[in-house]
C-alpha positions as CSV (number, residue, x, y, z in Angstrom):
1,M,14.2,0.3,-12.1
2,V,11.0,1.1,-10.3
3,S,7.4,0.6,-11.4
4,V,4.7,2.7,-9.5
5,I,1.0,1.6,-9.6
6,V,-1.5,4.3,-9.0
7,P,-5.2,3.3,-9.3
8,I,-7.4,6.3,-9.9
9,Y,-11.0,6.9,-9.3
10,N,-12.5,10.5,-9.0
11,A,-9.4,11.8,-7.3
12,E,-9.2,15.2,-9.2
13,R,-8.7,17.0,-5.8
14,Y,-5.5,15.0,-4.8
15,L,-4.2,13.6,-8.1
16,R,-1.7,16.2,-8.9
17,R,-0.2,16.0,-5.4
18,A,0.3,12.4,-5.9
19,L,1.9,12.6,-9.3
20,D,4.1,15.6,-8.4
21,S,5.4,13.3,-5.5
22,I,6.6,10.8,-8.1
23,L,8.3,13.5,-10.3
24,S,10.0,14.7,-7.1
25,Q,11.8,11.5,-6.5
26,T,15.6,11.7,-6.1
27,C,15.6,8.4,-8.1
28,K,14.8,9.3,-11.8
29,D,14.7,5.6,-13.1
30,W,10.8,4.9,-12.9
31,E,7.7,4.5,-14.7
32,A,4.2,5.1,-13.2
33,I,1.3,3.2,-14.6
34,L,-1.8,5.5,-14.0
35,V,-5.2,3.4,-14.2
36,D,-8.1,5.6,-14.6
37,D,-10.9,3.4,-13.3
38,G,-13.7,5.0,-15.0
39,S,-13.5,8.4,-13.3
40,T,-16.4,10.8,-13.9
41,D,-14.5,13.8,-12.8
42,S,-11.2,15.4,-14.5
43,S,-8.9,12.6,-13.2
44,G,-8.5,11.0,-16.5
45,R,-7.6,14.4,-18.1
46,I,-5.1,15.2,-15.5
47,A,-3.4,11.9,-15.9
48,E,-3.2,12.4,-19.7
49,E,-1.6,15.9,-19.0
50,Y,1.2,14.4,-17.1
51,A,1.8,11.6,-19.5
52,E,2.0,14.2,-22.2
53,C,4.6,16.2,-20.5
54,D,6.5,13.1,-19.2
55,S,6.6,9.7,-21.1
56,R,7.5,7.9,-17.8
57,F,3.8,8.2,-17.0
58,K,1.6,5.7,-18.8
59,V,-2.1,5.9,-18.8
60,V,-4.7,3.0,-18.9
61,H,-8.4,4.1,-19.1
62,K,-11.0,1.5,-18.3
63,S,-14.5,1.1,-17.1
64,N,-15.1,1.3,-13.3
65,G,-14.3,-2.0,-11.5
66,G,-12.8,-1.0,-8.3
67,Q,-9.3,-0.5,-6.9
68,S,-8.3,-4.2,-7.0
69,E,-9.4,-4.5,-10.7
70,A,-7.4,-1.3,-11.5
71,R,-4.2,-2.7,-9.7
72,N,-4.5,-6.0,-11.5
73,V,-4.7,-4.4,-14.9
74,A,-1.6,-2.3,-14.0
75,L,0.4,-5.4,-12.9
76,E,0.0,-6.3,-16.6
77,H,1.7,-3.3,-17.9
78,I,4.8,-2.9,-15.5
79,S,8.2,-3.4,-16.6
80,G,10.4,-2.3,-13.5
81,E,12.6,-4.6,-11.5
82,F,10.9,-3.2,-8.5
83,L,7.3,-2.2,-7.8
84,I,5.6,0.2,-5.3
85,F,2.0,1.2,-4.9
86,L,0.5,4.8,-4.5
87,D,-3.0,5.5,-3.7
88,A,-4.2,8.6,-5.8
89,D,-5.1,10.6,-2.5
90,D,-1.7,10.0,-0.9
91,F,1.8,11.0,-1.8
92,L,5.6,9.9,-1.4
93,H,8.6,11.1,0.5
94,P,11.1,12.4,-2.1
95,Q,13.7,9.8,-1.0
96,L,11.4,6.7,-0.9
97,M,12.7,5.1,-4.0
98,T,16.3,5.9,-3.5
99,L,16.4,4.6,0.0
100,C,14.4,1.5,-0.8
101,L,16.6,0.7,-3.7
102,E,19.7,1.1,-1.8
103,A,18.4,-1.3,0.8
104,M,17.3,-4.0,-1.9
105,Q,20.7,-4.0,-3.5
106,R,22.7,-3.8,-0.2
107,D,20.8,-6.6,1.6
108,G,19.5,-8.7,-1.4
109,S,15.9,-8.4,0.0
110,D,12.8,-9.4,-1.7
111,I,10.8,-6.6,-0.1
112,V,11.7,-3.3,1.8
113,C,9.1,-2.2,4.3
114,F,8.6,1.5,5.7
115,T,5.9,3.4,7.7
116,Y,3.8,6.3,7.0
117,D,4.0,9.9,8.5
118,R,1.8,9.7,11.4
119,N,2.4,13.4,12.3
120,Y,0.9,14.3,8.9
121,R,-2.2,12.1,9.2
122,A,-3.1,13.4,12.7
123,L,-2.7,17.0,11.6
124,A,-4.7,16.4,8.5
125,V,-7.7,14.9,10.7
126,V,-7.7,17.9,12.9
127,K,-7.7,20.4,10.1
128,H,-10.5,18.6,8.4
129,F,-12.6,18.9,11.6
130,L,-11.8,22.5,11.9
131,H,-12.6,23.1,8.2
132,L,-9.0,24.5,7.5
133,D,-6.6,23.8,4.5
134,D,-4.7,20.5,4.3
135,P,-1.3,20.7,6.0
136,R,1.7,21.0,4.2
137,P,4.1,18.1,4.7
138,H,7.5,18.3,6.4
139,Y,10.3,16.2,4.6
140,E,13.3,15.3,6.8
141,F,16.0,14.0,4.6
142,Y,18.1,10.9,5.4
143,K,21.6,9.8,5.0
144,Q,22.1,6.7,7.2
145,P,18.6,5.5,7.9
146,P,18.1,3.0,10.7
147,Y,17.3,-0.5,9.5
148,I,17.2,-4.3,10.3
149,V,17.3,-7.3,7.8
150,T,15.4,-10.5,8.6
151,D,15.1,-14.0,6.7
152,N,11.7,-14.4,8.6
153,I,9.3,-11.5,8.1
154,F,6.7,-13.5,10.1
155,D,8.8,-12.4,13.2
156,Y,7.9,-8.8,12.5
157,A,4.6,-8.4,10.6
158,T,1.4,-7.9,12.5
159,E,-2.1,-6.5,12.1
160,Y,-2.1,-5.2,15.6
161,S,-1.7,-1.5,16.1
162,S,0.2,-2.1,19.4
163,P,1.8,-5.4,19.3
164,S,2.9,-6.9,22.6
165,D,5.2,-9.5,21.2
166,I,7.2,-7.5,18.5
167,D,9.6,-4.8,19.0
168,R,7.4,-1.7,18.1
169,R,10.4,0.0,16.3
170,W,10.5,-2.7,13.8
171,A,7.0,-4.0,13.5
172,V,5.5,-4.1,10.0
173,K,2.2,-3.0,11.0
174,H,-0.9,-3.8,8.9
175,C,-1.3,-5.1,5.5
176,Q,-1.8,-2.1,3.1
177,A,0.0,-2.7,-0.3
178,W,1.7,0.8,-0.3
179,R,3.9,0.2,2.8
180,C,6.8,-1.6,1.0
181,M,8.8,-1.9,-2.2
182,Y,8.7,-5.3,-3.8
183,K,10.9,-7.2,-6.3
184,T,8.5,-7.3,-9.2
185,Y,8.9,-11.1,-10.0
186,S,7.9,-11.8,-6.3
187,V,4.5,-10.5,-6.4
188,R,3.3,-9.7,-10.0
189,D,1.2,-12.9,-10.4
190,I,-0.4,-12.5,-7.0
191,K,-3.9,-10.7,-8.0
192,F,-6.0,-8.6,-5.7
193,P,-9.5,-10.2,-5.1
194,T,-12.2,-8.1,-6.8
195,G,-15.5,-7.0,-5.4
196,I,-14.3,-6.6,-1.9
197,I,-12.7,-4.0,0.4
198,Y,-9.9,-5.0,2.7
199,E,-8.5,-6.6,-0.4
200,D,-5.0,-6.1,1.0
201,F,-5.3,-8.6,3.6
202,P,-5.6,-11.9,1.3
203,W,-3.2,-10.3,-1.0
204,W,-0.6,-9.3,1.6
205,S,-1.1,-12.8,3.3
206,E,-0.1,-14.5,0.3
207,V,2.8,-12.0,-0.3
208,L,4.3,-13.0,3.1
209,L,4.7,-16.6,1.9
210,R,7.0,-15.4,-1.0
211,I,9.4,-13.5,1.1
212,R,12.7,-14.8,1.7
213,R,14.6,-11.8,2.9
214,C,13.1,-8.3,4.4
215,T,14.6,-5.1,5.0
216,I,12.6,-2.9,7.4
217,L,13.3,0.7,7.3
218,N,12.0,2.5,10.6
219,L,11.2,5.6,8.3
220,P,8.0,7.5,7.4
221,L,8.3,7.5,3.6
222,Y,4.5,7.5,2.8
223,F,2.0,10.1,3.3
224,Y,-1.4,8.7,4.0
225,Y,-4.3,11.2,3.5
226,P,-7.4,10.6,5.5
227,N,-9.9,10.9,2.6
228,Q,-13.6,10.6,3.8
229,Q,-14.6,9.4,0.4
230,S,-12.1,6.4,0.2
231,D,-13.6,2.9,-0.3
232,I,-13.0,2.0,3.5
233,L,-14.4,5.2,4.9
234,S,-17.5,5.4,2.7
235,T,-18.6,1.9,2.6
236,D,-21.7,0.7,4.4
237,Q,-21.3,-1.7,7.2
238,A,-23.0,-4.7,5.4
239,H,-20.5,-4.6,2.7
240,K,-17.6,-4.2,5.2
241,I,-18.7,-7.4,6.9
242,E,-19.2,-9.3,3.8
243,S,-15.8,-8.2,2.6
244,L,-14.1,-9.3,5.7
245,R,-15.7,-12.6,5.7
246,K,-14.7,-13.1,1.9
247,G,-11.1,-11.9,2.7
248,I,-10.6,-14.2,5.5
249,E,-11.7,-17.2,3.5
250,L,-9.4,-16.3,0.7
251,A,-6.5,-15.8,3.2
252,K,-7.1,-19.0,4.9
253,N,-7.3,-20.9,1.5
254,A,-3.6,-19.5,0.8
255,Y,-2.4,-20.9,4.1
256,A,-4.0,-24.3,3.9
257,N,-0.8,-26.0,2.9
258,A,1.7,-23.5,4.3
259,P,4.4,-24.5,6.8
260,E,3.2,-24.9,10.2
261,A,5.5,-22.2,11.9
262,K,4.5,-19.6,9.2
263,R,0.8,-20.5,9.4
264,K,0.7,-20.2,13.0
265,A,2.6,-17.0,13.1
266,W,0.3,-15.7,10.5
267,E,-2.9,-16.9,12.5
268,R,-1.6,-15.1,15.6
269,H,-0.5,-11.8,14.0
270,F,-3.0,-11.4,11.0
271,L,-5.9,-13.8,11.2
272,T,-6.9,-13.4,14.8
273,P,-7.2,-9.6,14.6
274,F,-9.1,-9.7,11.4
275,E,-11.4,-12.3,13.0
276,E,-11.9,-10.0,16.1
277,K,-12.7,-7.1,13.8
278,L,-15.3,-8.9,11.9
279,K,-17.0,-10.1,15.4
280,K,-17.1,-6.5,16.5
281,K,-18.6,-5.4,13.2
282,E,-21.3,-8.2,13.3
283,A,-22.1,-7.3,16.9
284,T,-22.9,-3.7,16.0
285,Q,-24.8,-4.6,12.7
């Protein structure tokens, strides 16, 4: 039922936690495509170890080309009706697949959105600063999760952390690919742009145009780990600026012929904050 795409690059410290979180899913009908993107540590061997123990893990080894290229390669190998993304240094709530599948089937949605556990992220940052061990996650289990269903995701999606014109309880904030479960046929032909960071922005912008119905779960089903070696946190300012410029240009191209109402909503909720972010980075260069 569910394909999980996991791009991997030098993630030996975190990878077992990520893969164990897939194994721990209450839904057992899944496959995980592990793309070893030219790792120089033991990540590739760890991925093979899991594949030898459980055939639902499938490993692809390739030369290093970046996260976008790894995700694009994985999209060519998936067979599940539904799709989620997992970064190798993050991990999943055990009920993520079950709850999202129930919502998909109940509502006939193309996408189910959720949020990440902000308490875990904040605690991890503090423990990093104090040079303490990583925190252990607390899993709350859900029987009747709160949700809404909409036929216009543009009314809820935004890049602003504190949106003023969207109910914060249901705001689909930011454009990370891992924030949702998708119907595979809706997104598998949308490629991530390579050679840049912030690649989720143009990809997500195009995804929004494909969504007919969306379910929003106000639940923290993803555990985001603040890894200081990640692409965003470890990239120099010049590359961030150039990536933002290219990402904005690609996203604008995708909306050149979009319906006016969707284009204006996207410009207000996503394009404007990204352009503001670019101006701030240019000013400090």
